[in-house]
C-alpha positions in Angstrom: 0.1 0.0 0.1 1.0 3.6 -0.6 1.2 5.8 2.4 0.4 9.6 2.1 3.8 10.5 2.8 5.0 8.2 -0.1 2.8 10.3 -2.7 4.8 12.8 -4.5 4.5 16.3 -3.1 2.6 17.8 -5.9 0.8 21.2 -5.2 -3.1 21.1 -5.1 -6.2 23.1 -4.4 -8.9 22.1 -2.0 -11.9 24.3 -1.1 -10.0 27.7 -1.4 -6.7 26.5 -0.1 -3.3 25.4 -1.7 -1.5 22.6 -0.1 0.1 19.2 -1.5 -1.6 15.8 -2.1 0.2 14.6 1.0 -1.7 17.1 3.1 -5.0 17.7 1.5 -7.9 15.9 3.4 -11.7 15.6 2.5 -14.5 14.3 4.8 -15.3 10.8 4.8 -18.9 11.9 4.2 -18.1 13.9 1.1 -20.5 12.3 -1.6 -17.8 12.2 -4.1 -16.0 9.5 -1.7 -19.4 7.9 -0.5 -21.3 7.9 -3.9 -18.9 9.1 -6.7 -21.5 11.8 -6.8 -19.6 14.4 -8.8 -17.8 15.2 -12.1 -14.3 16.0 -13.4 -12.4 17.6 -16.1 -8.8 17.2 -17.4 -7.2 20.1 -19.0 -3.9 19.6 -20.9 -1.5 22.4 -20.7 1.2 23.0 -23.4 4.3 25.3 -22.9 2.3 26.6 -19.7 -0.8 27.3 -21.7 -4.2 25.4 -21.1 -5.4 23.9 -24.4 -9.0 24.2 -25.3 -9.9 25.6 -22.1 -13.3 27.0 -23.1 -14.2 23.6 -24.5 -13.4 22.0 -21.1 -15.4 24.4 -19.3 -18.5 24.1 -21.4 -18.3 20.2 -20.8 -17.8 20.9 -17.1 -21.0 23.0 -17.1 -22.9 20.3 -18.9 -21.8 17.5 -16.7 -22.6 19.5 -13.6 -25.9 20.5 -15.0 -26.8 16.7 -15.6 -26.1 15.9 -12.0 -27.8 19.0 -10.9 -24.8 20.4 -8.9 -24.3 24.2 -9.1 -21.1 25.3 -10.7 -19.0 26.7 -7.7 -16.9 29.0 -9.9 -17.2 31.6 -12.5 -15.2 30.8 -15.9 -12.6 33.4 -15.1 -12.1 32.0 -11.6 -11.6 28.4 -13.1 -9.1 30.0 -15.6 -7.3 31.8 -12.7 -7.2 28.4 -10.7 -5.8 26.5 -13.8 -3.1 28.9 -14.4 -2.0 29.2 -10.8 -1.6 25.3 -10.5 0.3 25.4 -13.8 2.6 27.8 -12.3 2.9 25.9 -8.9 3.7 22.7 -10.6 6.4 24.2 -12.8 7.7 25.8 -9.6 7.8 22.4 -7.7 9.8 20.8 -10.4 12.0 23.9 -10.8 11.1 24.7 -14.3 9.8 27.7 -16.3 6.0 26.9 -17.1 6.9 27.4 -20.8 9.2 24.4 -20.4 6.5 22.0 -19.1 3.7 19.8 -20.5 0.9 19.4 -17.9 -2.5 18.0 -17.1 -4.6 19.9 -14.7 -7.2 17.7 -13.0 -10.5 19.3 -11.7 -13.0 17.6 -9.6 -16.4 18.8 -8.2 -18.5 16.7 -5.9 -21.8 17.6 -4.4 -20.3 18.1 -1.1 -20.5 16.8 2.5 -23.7 15.3 4.0 -25.0 12.2 5.9 -25.3 9.3 3.6 -28.4 9.2 1.8 -29.2 8.5 -1.9 -31.5 11.5 -2.1 -29.5 14.6 -3.3 -29.5 17.1 -0.4 -30.4 20.7 -1.1 -27.9 23.6 -0.2 -24.8 21.8 -0.1 -21.4 23.7 -0.7 -19.7 21.7 -3.6 -16.2 20.3 -2.8 -13.6 21.6 -5.2 -10.2 19.6 -5.8 -7.7 20.3 -8.4 -4.1 19.5 -9.1 -1.6 19.6 -11.9 1.0 16.8 -12.9 3.2 16.0 -15.6 1.7 15.2 -19.1 3.4 12.2 -20.8 4.2 12.9 -24.4 4.4 9.6 -26.7 7.6 9.4 -28.3 8.3 9.3 -32.0 9.2 5.6 -31.9 6.0 4.6 -30.1 3.9 6.6 -32.5 5.7 5.0 -35.4 4.7 1.6 -34.0 1.3 2.5 -33.1 -0.6 0.8 -30.1 -2.3 -2.4 -29.4 -6.0 -2.5 -28.5 -8.4 -5.1 -27.6 -12.3 -5.2 -27.8 -15.1 -5.9 -25.1 -18.8 -5.4 -24.7 -19.7 -2.1 -23.3 -21.2 -2.9 -19.9 -21.2 0.6 -18.5 -24.2 2.7 -17.6 -26.2 4.6 -20.2 -25.3 8.1 -19.1 -21.7 8.0 -20.5 -21.9 11.6 -21.8 -21.5 12.7 -18.2 -17.9 13.0 -17.0 -18.7 11.4 -13.8 -16.6 10.4 -10.9 -18.4 7.1 -10.9 -15.7 5.3 -13.0 -15.8 1.6 -11.8 -17.0 0.6 -15.3 -14.2 2.5 -17.1 -11.6 1.1 -14.6 -12.8 -2.5 -15.1 -12.9 -1.9 -18.9 -9.3 -0.5 -18.9 -8.1 -3.4 -16.9 -9.2 -5.9 -19.6 -6.6 -4.4 -21.9 -4.0 -3.8 -19.0 -4.1 -7.5 -18.4 -2.9 -8.3 -21.7 -0.4 -5.4 -22.1 -2.6 -3.5 -24.6 -3.1 0.3 -24.5 -6.9 0.4 -24.6 -10.3 -1.4 -24.6 -12.4 -0.6 -27.4 -16.0 -1.2 -26.6 -19.4 -2.1 -28.4 -22.8 -2.0 -27.4 -25.5 -4.1 -29.3 -22.7 -4.6 -31.9 -22.0 -0.9 -32.4 -18.8 1.1 -31.5 -19.3 3.4 -28.5 -15.8 4.4 -27.2 -12.7 3.1 -25.4 -12.2 2.9 -21.6 -10.5 6.2 -21.5 -10.6 7.4 -25.0 -12.7 8.3 -28.1 -12.3 5.9 -31.1 -12.1 6.9 -34.8 -12.3 4.6 -37.8 -11.0 5.3 -41.3 -12.5 3.7 -44.3 -11.9 4.8 -47.9 -10.2 8.2 -46.8 -13.2 9.1 -44.6 -12.9 9.5 -40.8 -15.9 8.0 -38.9 -16.8 8.5 -35.2 -19.6 7.3 -33.0 -22.5 9.8 -32.8 -22.8 12.5 -29.9 -25.4 10.8 -27.6 -25.8 9.6 -24.1 -23.6 6.3 -24.7 -20.3 8.3 -25.5 -18.4 10.9 -23.5 -17.9 13.5 -26.2 -14.2 14.1 -26.0 -12.8 17.8 -26.5 -11.0 16.2 -29.3 -14.4 15.5 -31.0 -14.6 19.2 -32.0 -10.7 19.6 -32.6 -10.6 16.5 -34.9 -13.7 17.8 -37.1 -11.9 21.0 -37.4 -8.4 19.3 -38.4 -10.5 17.2 -40.8 -11.8 20.3 -42.4 -8.4 21.9 -42.7 -6.8 18.7 -44.2 -9.8 18.0 -46.6 -10.6 14.8 -44.8 -14.3 13.8 -45.0 -15.8 13.5 -41.4 -18.8 11.8 -40.4 -20.6 10.8 -37.0 -22.8 7.8 -37.1 -23.4 4.3 -35.8 -20.5 2.1 -36.6 -20.8 -1.8 -36.8 -18.2 -3.9 -35.1 -17.7 -5.3 -38.7 -16.7 -2.0 -40.0 -14.1 -1.6 -37.2 -12.6 -4.9 -37.8 -12.3 -4.0 -41.6 -11.0 -0.5 -41.1 -8.2 1.0 -43.0 -7.1 2.9 -40.0 -8.1 2.9 -36.2 -7.3 6.0 -34.0 -8.0 6.9 -30.3 -7.9 10.3 -28.9 -8.0 11.8 -25.5 -6.2 14.6 -23.4 -3.4 12.3 -22.7 -3.1 10.5 -26.0 -3.8 13.3 -28.3 -4.5 11.2 -31.4 -2.9 7.9 -31.5 -2.8 5.2 -34.1 -4.0 1.7 -33.2 -2.0 -0.9 -35.3 -3.2 -4.2 -33.6 -6.7 -5.1 -32.4 -7.4 -8.3 -30.5 -3.8 -9.6 -31.5 -4.5 -8.9 -35.4 -2.9 -6.1 -37.4 -5.1 -3.2 -38.4 -4.9 -3.0 -42.2 -1.1 -3.2 -42.9 -0.2 -2.9 -39.2 1.4 0.4 -39.6 0.2 4.1 -38.8 -1.9 5.5 -41.8 -2.0 8.6 -43.9 -5.1 10.0 -42.1 -3.5 9.6 -38.8 -0.4 11.4 -39.9 -2.3 14.2 -41.1 -4.3 14.5 -38.1 -1.2 14.4 -35.8 0.4 17.1 -37.7 -2.5 19.4 -37.5 -3.0 18.6 -33.8 0.8 19.7 -33.2 0.1 22.9 -35.1 -3.2 23.6 -32.9 -0.9 23.0 -29.7 1.4 25.7 -30.9 -1.7 28.0 -31.1 -3.0 27.1 -27.7 -4.6 29.9 -25.7 
């Protein structure tokens, strides 16, 4: 087991105060701890600047609204908090913020109350946030692509909420971890939904296909970004239901998330995807993604 004093002394924010993750404490009666009753966001920051911040805040607003939790901060307050954490993390590793790539994690729970499934009125939400290093995949890793496996989507039917209740995603991700794969690509009733912690994209005949924006899929911030990149690169883009057979016959498969950016899948269930190498659509989207990062604001 990992004791609190064995955790890294990363700076964090909890309910108006800054400390470290070794020191910060929440009540055992916090509904985030008891029920997973809350939401979260993960904002990447490149060269000290939050990336697609407004998009992340819109999704945070949507998730909070779905759970009927009042947003505890105004947009400018969230931005100030995120920028402050970026600077505090950089100072903790003795670097200029512009020399760092970070992930800022934001979590809002309904607050503290005696255990009852009914949502109590008037609670003050618990706000926690921290920043940490963002791992950047190497050129060699991207040139190889990653292996994924498939599984039935056994999670709840409100996947569009970025909820703290992640037991289903944890179990799904463990399926791939157990066999040394990067992600678990899931299907519900024979149609693609998403991966355990990523959105999934399928390329066929030069067109990029994605699952529709609905309650079964957490619409990643990269949904909008990838649509923009496709338009810039002249790549046909379509969101629709995609059958398992179409995925298995794809010319390319990609996964996207804040941590993965956009990543080529070259093996699925132990078999090569097409020729087993990253494809041209991936290369165009990855290049566009890097340009977008340079303009992050």
